[in-house]
PDB file of N, CA, C and O in Angstrom:
ATOM      1  N   MET A   1      -2.366 -32.143  44.554  1.00  0.00           N
ATOM      2  CA  MET A   1      -1.519 -32.352  43.392  1.00  0.00           C
ATOM      3  C   MET A   1      -2.316 -31.982  42.139  1.00  0.00           C
ATOM      4  O   MET A   1      -3.414 -32.499  41.934  1.00  0.00           O
ATOM      5  N   PRO A   2      -1.777 -31.094  41.301  1.00  0.00           N
ATOM      6  CA  PRO A   2      -2.513 -30.717  40.077  1.00  0.00           C
ATOM      7  C   PRO A   2      -2.619 -31.882  39.096  1.00  0.00           C
ATOM      8  O   PRO A   2      -1.749 -32.750  39.035  1.00  0.00           O
ATOM      9  N   ALA A   3      -3.700 -31.876  38.338  1.00  0.00           N
ATOM     10  CA  ALA A   3      -3.902 -32.922  37.333  1.00  0.00           C
ATOM     11  C   ALA A   3      -2.834 -32.821  36.247  1.00  0.00           C
ATOM     12  O   ALA A   3      -2.439 -31.727  35.844  1.00  0.00           O
ATOM     13  N   ARG A   4      -2.378 -33.972  35.787  1.00  0.00           N
ATOM     14  CA  ARG A   4      -1.403 -33.988  34.696  1.00  0.00           C
ATOM     15  C   ARG A   4      -2.140 -33.733  33.393  1.00  0.00           C
ATOM     16  O   ARG A   4      -3.226 -34.278  33.191  1.00  0.00           O
ATOM     17  N   PRO A   5      -1.583 -32.923  32.506  1.00  0.00           N
ATOM     18  CA  PRO A   5      -2.268 -32.645  31.233  1.00  0.00           C
ATOM     19  C   PRO A   5      -2.227 -33.853  30.304  1.00  0.00           C
ATOM     20  O   PRO A   5      -1.307 -34.669  30.361  1.00  0.00           O
ATOM     21  N   ASP A   6      -3.230 -33.948  29.457  1.00  0.00           N
ATOM     22  CA  ASP A   6      -3.199 -34.949  28.390  1.00  0.00           C
ATOM     23  C   ASP A   6      -2.313 -34.410  27.282  1.00  0.00           C
ATOM     24  O   ASP A   6      -2.438 -33.251  26.889  1.00  0.00           O
ATOM     25  N   ILE A   7      -1.432 -35.235  26.787  1.00  0.00           N
ATOM     26  CA  ILE A   7      -0.526 -34.818  25.719  1.00  0.00           C
ATOM     27  C   ILE A   7      -0.692 -35.781  24.552  1.00  0.00           C
ATOM     28  O   ILE A   7      -0.578 -36.997  24.711  1.00  0.00           O
ATOM     29  N   LEU A   8      -0.958 -35.228  23.396  1.00  0.00           N
ATOM     30  CA  LEU A   8      -1.081 -36.004  22.170  1.00  0.00           C
ATOM     31  C   LEU A   8      -0.028 -35.493  21.201  1.00  0.00           C
ATOM     32  O   LEU A   8      -0.022 -34.314  20.849  1.00  0.00           O
ATOM     33  N   VAL A   9       0.849 -36.365  20.776  1.00  0.00           N
ATOM     34  CA  VAL A   9       1.878 -35.995  19.810  1.00  0.00           C
ATOM     35  C   VAL A   9       1.427 -36.532  18.451  1.00  0.00           C
ATOM     36  O   VAL A   9       1.268 -37.740  18.274  1.00  0.00           O
ATOM     37  N   VAL A  10       1.225 -35.634  17.504  1.00  0.00           N
ATOM     38  CA  VAL A  10       0.867 -36.022  16.144  1.00  0.00           C
ATOM     39  C   VAL A  10       2.098 -35.798  15.296  1.00  0.00           C
ATOM     40  O   VAL A  10       2.569 -34.671  15.141  1.00  0.00           O
ATOM     41  N   MET A  11       2.614 -36.881  14.751  1.00  0.00           N
ATOM     42  CA  MET A  11       3.835 -36.783  13.956  1.00  0.00           C
ATOM     43  C   MET A  11       3.545 -37.356  12.577  1.00  0.00           C
ATOM     44  O   MET A  11       3.452 -38.572  12.405  1.00  0.00           O
ATOM     45  N   THR A  12       3.405 -36.487  11.616  1.00  0.00           N
ATOM     46  CA  THR A  12       3.174 -36.935  10.249  1.00  0.00           C
ATOM     47  C   THR A  12       4.514 -37.034   9.534  1.00  0.00           C
ATOM     48  O   THR A  12       5.529 -36.532  10.018  1.00  0.00           O
ATOM     49  N   ASP A  13       4.505 -37.676   8.397  1.00  0.00           N
ATOM     50  CA  ASP A  13       5.743 -37.953   7.700  1.00  0.00           C
ATOM     51  C   ASP A  13       5.805 -37.162   6.396  1.00  0.00           C
ATOM     52  O   ASP A  13       4.785 -36.960   5.738  1.00  0.00           O
ATOM     53  N   GLN A  14       6.989 -36.722   6.031  1.00  0.00           N
ATOM     54  CA  GLN A  14       7.224 -36.036   4.760  1.00  0.00           C
ATOM     55  C   GLN A  14       6.417 -34.753   4.628  1.00  0.00           C
ATOM     56  O   GLN A  14       5.784 -34.516   3.599  1.00  0.00           O
ATOM     57  N   GLN A  15       6.436 -33.933   5.656  1.00  0.00           N
ATOM     58  CA  GLN A  15       5.683 -32.682   5.634  1.00  0.00           C
ATOM     59  C   GLN A  15       6.620 -31.487   5.626  1.00  0.00           C
ATOM     60  O   GLN A  15       7.586 -31.412   6.386  1.00  0.00           O
ATOM     61  N   ARG A  16       6.296 -30.555   4.735  1.00  0.00           N
ATOM     62  CA  ARG A  16       6.931 -29.244   4.821  1.00  0.00           C
ATOM     63  C   ARG A  16       6.065 -28.389   5.732  1.00  0.00           C
ATOM     64  O   ARG A  16       4.971 -28.807   6.114  1.00  0.00           O
ATOM     65  N   TRP A  17       6.529 -27.221   6.079  1.00  0.00           N
ATOM     66  CA  TRP A  17       5.777 -26.342   6.973  1.00  0.00           C
ATOM     67  C   TRP A  17       4.429 -25.946   6.381  1.00  0.00           C
ATOM     68  O   TRP A  17       3.490 -25.658   7.123  1.00  0.00           O
ATOM     69  N   ASP A  18       4.323 -25.929   5.058  1.00  0.00           N
ATOM     70  CA  ASP A  18       3.090 -25.471   4.411  1.00  0.00           C
ATOM     71  C   ASP A  18       2.316 -26.611   3.745  1.00  0.00           C
ATOM     72  O   ASP A  18       1.563 -26.369   2.801  1.00  0.00           O
ATOM     73  N   SER A  19       2.487 -27.831   4.214  1.00  0.00           N
ATOM     74  CA  SER A  19       1.859 -28.984   3.561  1.00  0.00           C
ATOM     75  C   SER A  19       0.394 -29.184   3.925  1.00  0.00           C
ATOM     76  O   SER A  19      -0.310 -29.903   3.216  1.00  0.00           O
ATOM     77  N   LEU A  20      -0.081 -28.585   4.982  1.00  0.00           N
ATOM     78  CA  LEU A  20      -1.441 -28.823   5.462  1.00  0.00           C
ATOM     79  C   LEU A  20      -2.319 -27.582   5.282  1.00  0.00           C
ATOM     80  O   LEU A  20      -1.823 -26.465   5.141  1.00  0.00           O
ATOM     81  N   GLY A  21      -3.616 -27.804   5.291  1.00  0.00           N
ATOM     82  CA  GLY A  21      -4.562 -26.718   5.077  1.00  0.00           C
ATOM     83  C   GLY A  21      -4.433 -25.587   6.082  1.00  0.00           C
ATOM     84  O   GLY A  21      -4.481 -24.417   5.700  1.00  0.00           O
ATOM     85  N   HIS A  22      -4.272 -25.911   7.362  1.00  0.00           N
ATOM     86  CA  HIS A  22      -4.189 -24.858   8.379  1.00  0.00           C
ATOM     87  C   HIS A  22      -2.943 -23.992   8.214  1.00  0.00           C
ATOM     88  O   HIS A  22      -2.880 -22.891   8.761  1.00  0.00           O
ATOM     89  N   ALA A  23      -1.971 -24.468   7.479  1.00  0.00           N
ATOM     90  CA  ALA A  23      -0.741 -23.708   7.243  1.00  0.00           C
ATOM     91  C   ALA A  23      -0.785 -22.929   5.935  1.00  0.00           C
ATOM     92  O   ALA A  23       0.198 -22.301   5.540  1.00  0.00           O
ATOM     93  N   GLY A  24      -1.949 -22.975   5.260  1.00  0.00           N
ATOM     94  CA  GLY A  24      -2.104 -22.174   4.056  1.00  0.00           C
ATOM     95  C   GLY A  24      -2.107 -22.930   2.747  1.00  0.00           C
ATOM     96  O   GLY A  24      -2.248 -22.310   1.692  1.00  0.00           O
ATOM     97  N   ASN A  25      -1.958 -24.241   2.769  1.00  0.00           N
ATOM     98  CA  ASN A  25      -1.968 -24.997   1.519  1.00  0.00           C
ATOM     99  C   ASN A  25      -3.385 -25.041   0.961  1.00  0.00           C
ATOM    100  O   ASN A  25      -4.306 -25.488   1.644  1.00  0.00           O
ATOM    101  N   ARG A  26      -3.565 -24.583  -0.268  1.00  0.00           N
ATOM    102  CA  ARG A  26      -4.892 -24.527  -0.895  1.00  0.00           C
ATOM    103  C   ARG A  26      -5.196 -25.768  -1.727  1.00  0.00           C
ATOM    104  O   ARG A  26      -6.302 -25.892  -2.252  1.00  0.00           O
ATOM    105  N   PHE A  27      -4.246 -26.685  -1.859  1.00  0.00           N
ATOM    106  CA  PHE A  27      -4.403 -27.811  -2.769  1.00  0.00           C
ATOM    107  C   PHE A  27      -4.701 -29.136  -2.074  1.00  0.00           C
ATOM    108  O   PHE A  27      -5.009 -30.124  -2.741  1.00  0.00           O
ATOM    109  N   VAL A  28      -4.616 -29.170  -0.765  1.00  0.00           N
ATOM    110  CA  VAL A  28      -4.924 -30.390  -0.024  1.00  0.00           C
ATOM    111  C   VAL A  28      -6.043 -30.106   0.970  1.00  0.00           C
ATOM    112  O   VAL A  28      -6.220 -28.977   1.429  1.00  0.00           O
ATOM    113  N   ARG A  29      -6.786 -31.149   1.288  1.00  0.00           N
ATOM    114  CA  ARG A  29      -7.850 -31.019   2.288  1.00  0.00           C
ATOM    115  C   ARG A  29      -7.441 -31.830   3.512  1.00  0.00           C
ATOM    116  O   ARG A  29      -7.313 -33.052   3.448  1.00  0.00           O
ATOM    117  N   THR A  30      -7.239 -31.142   4.613  1.00  0.00           N
ATOM    118  CA  THR A  30      -6.857 -31.799   5.863  1.00  0.00           C
ATOM    119  C   THR A  30      -7.754 -31.300   6.999  1.00  0.00           C
ATOM    120  O   THR A  30      -7.251 -30.733   7.969  1.00  0.00           O
ATOM    121  N   PRO A  31      -9.071 -31.498   6.897  1.00  0.00           N
ATOM    122  CA  PRO A  31      -9.985 -30.901   7.878  1.00  0.00           C
ATOM    123  C   PRO A  31      -9.766 -31.382   9.306  1.00  0.00           C
ATOM    124  O   PRO A  31      -9.895 -30.590  10.240  1.00  0.00           O
ATOM    125  N   ASN A  32      -9.444 -32.637   9.501  1.00  0.00           N
ATOM    126  CA  ASN A  32      -9.258 -33.130  10.871  1.00  0.00           C
ATOM    127  C   ASN A  32      -7.997 -32.558  11.509  1.00  0.00           C
ATOM    128  O   ASN A  32      -8.019 -32.143  12.668  1.00  0.00           O
ATOM    129  N   LEU A  33      -6.904 -32.535  10.758  1.00  0.00           N
ATOM    130  CA  LEU A  33      -5.681 -31.933  11.292  1.00  0.00           C
ATOM    131  C   LEU A  33      -5.840 -30.425  11.460  1.00  0.00           C
ATOM    132  O   LEU A  33      -5.283 -29.848  12.393  1.00  0.00           O
ATOM    133  N   ASP A  34      -6.593 -29.779  10.567  1.00  0.00           N
ATOM    134  CA  ASP A  34      -6.840 -28.343  10.694  1.00  0.00           C
ATOM    135  C   ASP A  34      -7.618 -28.035  11.965  1.00  0.00           C
ATOM    136  O   ASP A  34      -7.301 -27.082  12.676  1.00  0.00           O
ATOM    137  N   ALA A  35      -8.650 -28.851  12.254  1.00  0.00           N
ATOM    138  CA  ALA A  35      -9.454 -28.641  13.462  1.00  0.00           C
ATOM    139  C   ALA A  35      -8.608 -28.869  14.716  1.00  0.00           C
ATOM    140  O   ALA A  35      -8.710 -28.115  15.683  1.00  0.00           O
ATOM    141  N   LEU A  36      -7.785 -29.898  14.697  1.00  0.00           N
ATOM    142  CA  LEU A  36      -6.907 -30.160  15.829  1.00  0.00           C
ATOM    143  C   LEU A  36      -5.919 -29.010  16.022  1.00  0.00           C
ATOM    144  O   LEU A  36      -5.686 -28.571  17.149  1.00  0.00           O
ATOM    145  N   ALA A  37      -5.352 -28.533  14.944  1.00  0.00           N
ATOM    146  CA  ALA A  37      -4.384 -27.433  15.019  1.00  0.00           C
ATOM    147  C   ALA A  37      -5.024 -26.153  15.543  1.00  0.00           C
ATOM    148  O   ALA A  37      -4.370 -25.372  16.235  1.00  0.00           O
ATOM    149  N   ALA A  38      -6.294 -25.933  15.222  1.00  0.00           N
ATOM    150  CA  ALA A  38      -6.980 -24.718  15.645  1.00  0.00           C
ATOM    151  C   ALA A  38      -7.116 -24.631  17.164  1.00  0.00           C
ATOM    152  O   ALA A  38      -7.180 -23.532  17.715  1.00  0.00           O
ATOM    153  N   ARG A  39      -7.159 -25.766  17.838  1.00  0.00           N
ATOM    154  CA  ARG A  39      -7.329 -25.740  19.291  1.00  0.00           C
ATOM    155  C   ARG A  39      -6.142 -26.352  20.035  1.00  0.00           C
ATOM    156  O   ARG A  39      -6.282 -26.840  21.156  1.00  0.00           O
ATOM    157  N   SER A  40      -4.989 -26.319  19.403  1.00  0.00           N
ATOM    158  CA  SER A  40      -3.801 -26.941  19.996  1.00  0.00           C
ATOM    159  C   SER A  40      -2.615 -25.997  19.974  1.00  0.00           C
ATOM    160  O   SER A  40      -2.653 -24.930  19.361  1.00  0.00           O
ATOM    161  N   LEU A  41      -1.580 -26.409  20.645  1.00  0.00           N
ATOM    162  CA  LEU A  41      -0.303 -25.708  20.588  1.00  0.00           C
ATOM    163  C   LEU A  41       0.436 -26.191  19.349  1.00  0.00           C
ATOM    164  O   LEU A  41       0.619 -27.394  19.157  1.00  0.00           O
ATOM    165  N   ARG A  42       0.858 -25.260  18.517  1.00  0.00           N
ATOM    166  CA  ARG A  42       1.628 -25.607  17.316  1.00  0.00           C
ATOM    167  C   ARG A  42       3.007 -24.980  17.438  1.00  0.00           C
ATOM    168  O   ARG A  42       3.148 -23.833  17.861  1.00  0.00           O
ATOM    169  N   PHE A  43       4.006 -25.740  17.065  1.00  0.00           N
ATOM    170  CA  PHE A  43       5.368 -25.238  17.073  1.00  0.00           C
ATOM    171  C   PHE A  43       5.659 -24.683  15.690  1.00  0.00           C
ATOM    172  O   PHE A  43       5.822 -25.444  14.737  1.00  0.00           O
ATOM    173  N   ARG A  44       5.725 -23.387  15.573  1.00  0.00           N
ATOM    174  CA  ARG A  44       5.855 -22.729  14.267  1.00  0.00           C
ATOM    175  C   ARG A  44       7.308 -22.586  13.805  1.00  0.00           C
ATOM    176  O   ARG A  44       7.553 -22.277  12.639  1.00  0.00           O
ATOM    177  N   HIS A  45       8.240 -22.800  14.672  1.00  0.00           N
ATOM    178  CA  HIS A  45       9.651 -22.638  14.309  1.00  0.00           C
ATOM    179  C   HIS A  45      10.445 -23.886  14.682  1.00  0.00           C
ATOM    180  O   HIS A  45      11.583 -23.787  15.141  1.00  0.00           O
ATOM    181  N   ALA A  46       9.854 -25.044  14.488  1.00  0.00           N
ATOM    182  CA  ALA A  46      10.525 -26.298  14.828  1.00  0.00           C
ATOM    183  C   ALA A  46      11.421 -26.742  13.674  1.00  0.00           C
ATOM    184  O   ALA A  46      11.175 -26.423  12.511  1.00  0.00           O
ATOM    185  N   VAL A  47      12.441 -27.470  14.023  1.00  0.00           N
ATOM    186  CA  VAL A  47      13.343 -28.034  13.019  1.00  0.00           C
ATOM    187  C   VAL A  47      13.536 -29.517  13.329  1.00  0.00           C
ATOM    188  O   VAL A  47      13.288 -29.967  14.447  1.00  0.00           O
ATOM    189  N   THR A  48      13.968 -30.247  12.349  1.00  0.00           N
ATOM    190  CA  THR A  48      14.220 -31.664  12.558  1.00  0.00           C
ATOM    191  C   THR A  48      15.657 -31.874  13.020  1.00  0.00           C
ATOM    192  O   THR A  48      16.560 -31.164  12.577  1.00  0.00           O
ATOM    193  N   PRO A  49      15.877 -32.842  13.907  1.00  0.00           N
ATOM    194  CA  PRO A  49      17.243 -33.097  14.348  1.00  0.00           C
ATOM    195  C   PRO A  49      18.042 -33.956  13.380  1.00  0.00           C
ATOM    196  O   PRO A  49      19.249 -34.129  13.553  1.00  0.00           O
ATOM    197  N   PHE A  50      17.377 -34.496  12.359  1.00  0.00           N
ATOM    198  CA  PHE A  50      18.059 -35.382  11.409  1.00  0.00           C
ATOM    199  C   PHE A  50      17.255 -35.386  10.111  1.00  0.00           C
ATOM    200  O   PHE A  50      16.026 -35.344  10.168  1.00  0.00           O
ATOM    201  N   PRO A  51      17.895 -35.435   8.949  1.00  0.00           N
ATOM    202  CA  PRO A  51      17.162 -35.340   7.676  1.00  0.00           C
ATOM    203  C   PRO A  51      16.490 -36.633   7.214  1.00  0.00           C
ATOM    204  O   PRO A  51      15.917 -36.658   6.125  1.00  0.00           O
ATOM    205  N   LEU A  52      16.540 -37.705   8.005  1.00  0.00           N
ATOM    206  CA  LEU A  52      15.848 -38.951   7.668  1.00  0.00           C
ATOM    207  C   LEU A  52      14.770 -39.219   8.710  1.00  0.00           C
ATOM    208  O   LEU A  52      14.880 -38.796   9.860  1.00  0.00           O
ATOM    209  N   CYS A  53      13.713 -39.938   8.284  1.00  0.00           N
ATOM    210  CA  CYS A  53      12.535 -40.146   9.128  1.00  0.00           C
ATOM    211  C   CYS A  53      12.821 -40.925  10.407  1.00  0.00           C
ATOM    212  O   CYS A  53      12.539 -40.431  11.499  1.00  0.00           O
ATOM    213  N   SER A  54      13.370 -42.120  10.297  1.00  0.00           N
ATOM    214  CA  SER A  54      13.555 -42.972  11.485  1.00  0.00           C
ATOM    215  C   SER A  54      14.462 -42.331  12.536  1.00  0.00           C
ATOM    216  O   SER A  54      14.111 -42.348  13.716  1.00  0.00           O
ATOM    217  N   PRO A  55      15.604 -41.772  12.162  1.00  0.00           N
ATOM    218  CA  PRO A  55      16.434 -41.135  13.184  1.00  0.00           C
ATOM    219  C   PRO A  55      15.748 -39.927  13.832  1.00  0.00           C
ATOM    220  O   PRO A  55      15.915 -39.692  15.029  1.00  0.00           O
ATOM    221  N   ALA A  56      14.990 -39.171  13.062  1.00  0.00           N
ATOM    222  CA  ALA A  56      14.285 -38.016  13.626  1.00  0.00           C
ATOM    223  C   ALA A  56      13.226 -38.463  14.624  1.00  0.00           C
ATOM    224  O   ALA A  56      13.118 -37.891  15.709  1.00  0.00           O
ATOM    225  N   ARG A  57      12.439 -39.484  14.267  1.00  0.00           N
ATOM    226  CA  ARG A  57      11.421 -40.001  15.191  1.00  0.00           C
ATOM    227  C   ARG A  57      12.072 -40.612  16.427  1.00  0.00           C
ATOM    228  O   ARG A  57      11.593 -40.409  17.543  1.00  0.00           O
ATOM    229  N   ALA A  58      13.150 -41.350  16.241  1.00  0.00           N
ATOM    230  CA  ALA A  58      13.848 -41.943  17.388  1.00  0.00           C
ATOM    231  C   ALA A  58      14.354 -40.854  18.330  1.00  0.00           C
ATOM    232  O   ALA A  58      14.353 -41.034  19.547  1.00  0.00           O
ATOM    233  N   GLY A  59      14.785 -39.729  17.771  1.00  0.00           N
ATOM    234  CA  GLY A  59      15.227 -38.611  18.601  1.00  0.00           C
ATOM    235  C   GLY A  59      14.113 -38.069  19.479  1.00  0.00           C
ATOM    236  O   GLY A  59      14.341 -37.724  20.638  1.00  0.00           O
ATOM    237  N   LEU A  60      12.917 -37.994  18.933  1.00  0.00           N
ATOM    238  CA  LEU A  60      11.772 -37.522  19.720  1.00  0.00           C
ATOM    239  C   LEU A  60      11.483 -38.494  20.867  1.00  0.00           C
ATOM    240  O   LEU A  60      11.283 -38.073  22.006  1.00  0.00           O
ATOM    241  N   TRP A  61      11.462 -39.783  20.563  1.00  0.00           N
ATOM    242  CA  TRP A  61      11.095 -40.773  21.576  1.00  0.00           C
ATOM    243  C   TRP A  61      12.196 -41.021  22.595  1.00  0.00           C
ATOM    244  O   TRP A  61      11.902 -41.323  23.752  1.00  0.00           O
ATOM    245  N   ALA A  62      13.452 -40.902  22.194  1.00  0.00           N
ATOM    246  CA  ALA A  62      14.558 -41.164  23.119  1.00  0.00           C
ATOM    247  C   ALA A  62      15.031 -39.904  23.827  1.00  0.00           C
ATOM    248  O   ALA A  62      15.653 -39.985  24.886  1.00  0.00           O
ATOM    249  N   GLY A  63      14.745 -38.746  23.256  1.00  0.00           N
ATOM    250  CA  GLY A  63      15.254 -37.509  23.839  1.00  0.00           C
ATOM    251  C   GLY A  63      16.746 -37.335  23.621  1.00  0.00           C
ATOM    252  O   GLY A  63      17.423 -36.649  24.386  1.00  0.00           O
ATOM    253  N   LEU A  64      17.252 -37.967  22.560  1.00  0.00           N
ATOM    254  CA  LEU A  64      18.681 -37.919  22.254  1.00  0.00           C
ATOM    255  C   LEU A  64      18.890 -37.624  20.771  1.00  0.00           C
ATOM    256  O   LEU A  64      18.026 -37.909  19.942  1.00  0.00           O
ATOM    257  N   HIS A  65      20.041 -37.051  20.451  1.00  0.00           N
ATOM    258  CA  HIS A  65      20.402 -36.884  19.048  1.00  0.00           C
ATOM    259  C   HIS A  65      20.793 -38.235  18.454  1.00  0.00           C
ATOM    260  O   HIS A  65      21.135 -39.164  19.186  1.00  0.00           O
ATOM    261  N   ALA A  66      20.744 -38.341  17.138  1.00  0.00           N
ATOM    262  CA  ALA A  66      20.988 -39.612  16.458  1.00  0.00           C
ATOM    263  C   ALA A  66      22.342 -40.224  16.807  1.00  0.00           C
ATOM    264  O   ALA A  66      22.438 -41.440  16.971  1.00  0.00           O
ATOM    265  N   HIS A  67      23.373 -39.419  16.922  1.00  0.00           N
ATOM    266  CA  HIS A  67      24.683 -39.991  17.241  1.00  0.00           C
ATOM    267  C   HIS A  67      24.714 -40.605  18.647  1.00  0.00           C
ATOM    268  O   HIS A  67      25.612 -41.384  18.965  1.00  0.00           O
ATOM    269  N   ARG A  68      23.727 -40.250  19.490  1.00  0.00           N
ATOM    270  CA  ARG A  68      23.641 -40.835  20.839  1.00  0.00           C
ATOM    271  C   ARG A  68      22.700 -42.032  20.897  1.00  0.00           C
ATOM    272  O   ARG A  68      22.988 -43.002  21.599  1.00  0.00           O
ATOM    273  N   HIS A  69      21.564 -41.986  20.165  1.00  0.00           N
ATOM    274  CA  HIS A  69      20.631 -43.117  20.248  1.00  0.00           C
ATOM    275  C   HIS A  69      20.960 -44.225  19.254  1.00  0.00           C
ATOM    276  O   HIS A  69      20.482 -45.347  19.422  1.00  0.00           O
ATOM    277  N   GLY A  70      21.758 -43.952  18.224  1.00  0.00           N
ATOM    278  CA  GLY A  70      22.262 -44.992  17.344  1.00  0.00           C
ATOM    279  C   GLY A  70      21.427 -45.333  16.126  1.00  0.00           C
ATOM    280  O   GLY A  70      21.850 -46.153  15.311  1.00  0.00           O
ATOM    281  N   VAL A  71      20.263 -44.736  15.974  1.00  0.00           N
ATOM    282  CA  VAL A  71      19.455 -44.976  14.764  1.00  0.00           C
ATOM    283  C   VAL A  71      19.919 -43.941  13.733  1.00  0.00           C
ATOM    284  O   VAL A  71      19.557 -42.767  13.815  1.00  0.00           O
ATOM    285  N   LEU A  72      20.713 -44.384  12.778  1.00  0.00           N
ATOM    286  CA  LEU A  72      21.342 -43.448  11.842  1.00  0.00           C
ATOM    287  C   LEU A  72      20.813 -43.557  10.422  1.00  0.00           C
ATOM    288  O   LEU A  72      21.257 -42.820   9.542  1.00  0.00           O
ATOM    289  N   ASP A  73      19.875 -44.462  10.184  1.00  0.00           N
ATOM    290  CA  ASP A  73      19.314 -44.653   8.851  1.00  0.00           C
ATOM    291  C   ASP A  73      17.843 -45.000   9.020  1.00  0.00           C
ATOM    292  O   ASP A  73      17.404 -45.312  10.128  1.00  0.00           O
ATOM    293  N   ASN A  74      17.083 -44.951   7.944  1.00  0.00           N
ATOM    294  CA  ASN A  74      15.693 -45.371   8.021  1.00  0.00           C
ATOM    295  C   ASN A  74      15.625 -46.862   8.316  1.00  0.00           C
ATOM    296  O   ASN A  74      16.375 -47.656   7.750  1.00  0.00           O
ATOM    297  N   VAL A  75      14.716 -47.227   9.209  1.00  0.00           N
ATOM    298  CA  VAL A  75      14.590 -48.600   9.688  1.00  0.00           C
ATOM    299  C   VAL A  75      13.238 -49.142   9.248  1.00  0.00           C
ATOM    300  O   VAL A  75      12.206 -48.527   9.516  1.00  0.00           O
ATOM    301  N   TYR A  76      13.235 -50.279   8.581  1.00  0.00           N
ATOM    302  CA  TYR A  76      11.988 -50.844   8.065  1.00  0.00           C
ATOM    303  C   TYR A  76      11.636 -52.194   8.669  1.00  0.00           C
ATOM    304  O   TYR A  76      10.450 -52.474   8.841  1.00  0.00           O
ATOM    305  N   GLN A  77      12.584 -53.032   8.996  1.00  0.00           N
ATOM    306  CA  GLN A  77      12.300 -54.401   9.422  1.00  0.00           C
ATOM    307  C   GLN A  77      12.473 -54.630  10.917  1.00  0.00           C
ATOM    308  O   GLN A  77      12.376 -55.770  11.372  1.00  0.00           O
ATOM    309  N   GLU A  78      12.727 -53.585  11.692  1.00  0.00           N
ATOM    310  CA  GLU A  78      12.887 -53.715  13.132  1.00  0.00           C
ATOM    311  C   GLU A  78      11.660 -53.160  13.820  1.00  0.00           C
ATOM    312  O   GLU A  78      11.305 -52.003  13.596  1.00  0.00           O
ATOM    313  N   PRO A  79      10.990 -53.961  14.663  1.00  0.00           N
ATOM    314  CA  PRO A  79       9.798 -53.447  15.329  1.00  0.00           C
ATOM    315  C   PRO A  79      10.103 -52.358  16.357  1.00  0.00           C
ATOM    316  O   PRO A  79       9.258 -51.492  16.584  1.00  0.00           O
ATOM    317  N   ASP A  80      11.267 -52.371  16.981  1.00  0.00           N
ATOM    318  CA  ASP A  80      11.642 -51.345  17.960  1.00  0.00           C
ATOM    319  C   ASP A  80      13.130 -51.056  17.829  1.00  0.00           C
ATOM    320  O   ASP A  80      13.956 -51.680  18.495  1.00  0.00           O
ATOM    321  N   ALA A  81      13.458 -50.114  16.976  1.00  0.00           N
ATOM    322  CA  ALA A  81      14.855 -49.805  16.681  1.00  0.00           C
ATOM    323  C   ALA A  81      15.592 -49.285  17.902  1.00  0.00           C
ATOM    324  O   ALA A  81      16.787 -49.543  18.050  1.00  0.00           O
ATOM    325  N   LEU A  82      14.921 -48.568  18.771  1.00  0.00           N
ATOM    326  CA  LEU A  82      15.592 -48.056  19.968  1.00  0.00           C
ATOM    327  C   LEU A  82      15.905 -49.179  20.957  1.00  0.00           C
ATOM    328  O   LEU A  82      17.005 -49.233  21.506  1.00  0.00           O
ATOM    329  N   ALA A  83      14.952 -50.067  21.182  1.00  0.00           N
ATOM    330  CA  ALA A  83      15.196 -51.191  22.098  1.00  0.00           C
ATOM    331  C   ALA A  83      16.313 -52.074  21.580  1.00  0.00           C
ATOM    332  O   ALA A  83      17.109 -52.591  22.364  1.00  0.00           O
ATOM    333  N   ALA A  84      16.383 -52.256  20.255  1.00  0.00           N
ATOM    334  CA  ALA A  84      17.439 -53.077  19.672  1.00  0.00           C
ATOM    335  C   ALA A  84      18.822 -52.478  19.924  1.00  0.00           C
ATOM    336  O   ALA A  84      19.830 -53.181  19.864  1.00  0.00           O
ATOM    337  N   ARG A  85      18.860 -51.177  20.204  1.00  0.00           N
ATOM    338  CA  ARG A  85      20.130 -50.496  20.473  1.00  0.00           C
ATOM    339  C   ARG A  85      20.305 -50.207  21.969  1.00  0.00           C
ATOM    340  O   ARG A  85      21.195 -49.455  22.366  1.00  0.00           O
ATOM    341  N   GLY A  86      19.449 -50.812  22.787  1.00  0.00           N
ATOM    342  CA  GLY A  86      19.569 -50.649  24.233  1.00  0.00           C
ATOM    343  C   GLY A  86      19.128 -49.300  24.749  1.00  0.00           C
ATOM    344  O   GLY A  86      19.581 -48.868  25.809  1.00  0.00           O
ATOM    345  N   ARG A  87      18.257 -48.629  24.027  1.00  0.00           N
ATOM    346  CA  ARG A  87      17.783 -47.302  24.430  1.00  0.00           C
ATOM    347  C   ARG A  87      16.328 -47.348  24.863  1.00  0.00           C
ATOM    348  O   ARG A  87      15.508 -48.023  24.240  1.00  0.00           O
ATOM    349  N   GLY A  88      16.012 -46.635  25.921  1.00  0.00           N
ATOM    350  CA  GLY A  88      14.630 -46.479  26.355  1.00  0.00           C
ATOM    351  C   GLY A  88      13.988 -45.305  25.655  1.00  0.00           C
ATOM    352  O   GLY A  88      14.622 -44.630  24.845  1.00  0.00           O
ATOM    353  N   THR A  89      12.737 -45.063  25.967  1.00  0.00           N
ATOM    354  CA  THR A  89      12.021 -43.947  25.367  1.00  0.00           C
ATOM    355  C   THR A  89      11.428 -43.057  26.461  1.00  0.00           C
ATOM    356  O   THR A  89      11.411 -43.421  27.636  1.00  0.00           O
ATOM    357  N   VAL A  90      10.948 -41.898  26.054  1.00  0.00           N
ATOM    358  CA  VAL A  90      10.303 -41.001  27.004  1.00  0.00           C
ATOM    359  C   VAL A  90       9.067 -41.643  27.616  1.00  0.00           C
ATOM    360  O   VAL A  90       8.653 -41.251  28.707  1.00  0.00           O
ATOM    361  N   LEU A  91       8.473 -42.611  26.949  1.00  0.00           N
ATOM    362  CA  LEU A  91       7.295 -43.284  27.476  1.00  0.00           C
ATOM    363  C   LEU A  91       7.620 -44.030  28.752  1.00  0.00           C
ATOM    364  O   LEU A  91       6.741 -44.200  29.597  1.00  0.00           O
ATOM    365  N   ALA A  92       8.845 -44.477  28.920  1.00  0.00           N
ATOM    366  CA  ALA A  92       9.234 -45.193  30.124  1.00  0.00           C
ATOM    367  C   ALA A  92       9.187 -44.279  31.346  1.00  0.00           C
ATOM    368  O   ALA A  92       9.053 -44.757  32.473  1.00  0.00           O
ATOM    369  N   ALA A  93       9.294 -42.988  31.134  1.00  0.00           N
ATOM    370  CA  ALA A  93       9.288 -42.032  32.243  1.00  0.00           C
ATOM    371  C   ALA A  93       7.893 -41.651  32.700  1.00  0.00           C
ATOM    372  O   ALA A  93       7.734 -41.011  33.739  1.00  0.00           O
ATOM    373  N   LEU A  94       6.883 -42.036  31.939  1.00  0.00           N
ATOM    374  CA  LEU A  94       5.510 -41.644  32.286  1.00  0.00           C
ATOM    375  C   LEU A  94       4.894 -42.542  33.327  1.00  0.00           C
ATOM    376  O   LEU A  94       3.745 -42.335  33.718  1.00  0.00           O
TER     377      LEU A  94
END
């Protein structure tokens, strides 16, 4: 059986495509993210499934669009917005 790869998902908040040094921004210093990006797979044509932070992150973890997972607004006071809506995450499959 082949070894399973290590997967690290780095999800920063409020980033445009050119917000980090490795993407060409000359006004910010992001050496650690630049080094990670240099030796990693980067998705250069990715889009967000929702224009708000919490629903977009919930979509990544649930593997569902916002209208299916139920997180439709930014969530601040809930420790697990998906569990509160009866949804599991991709982590449960690992």
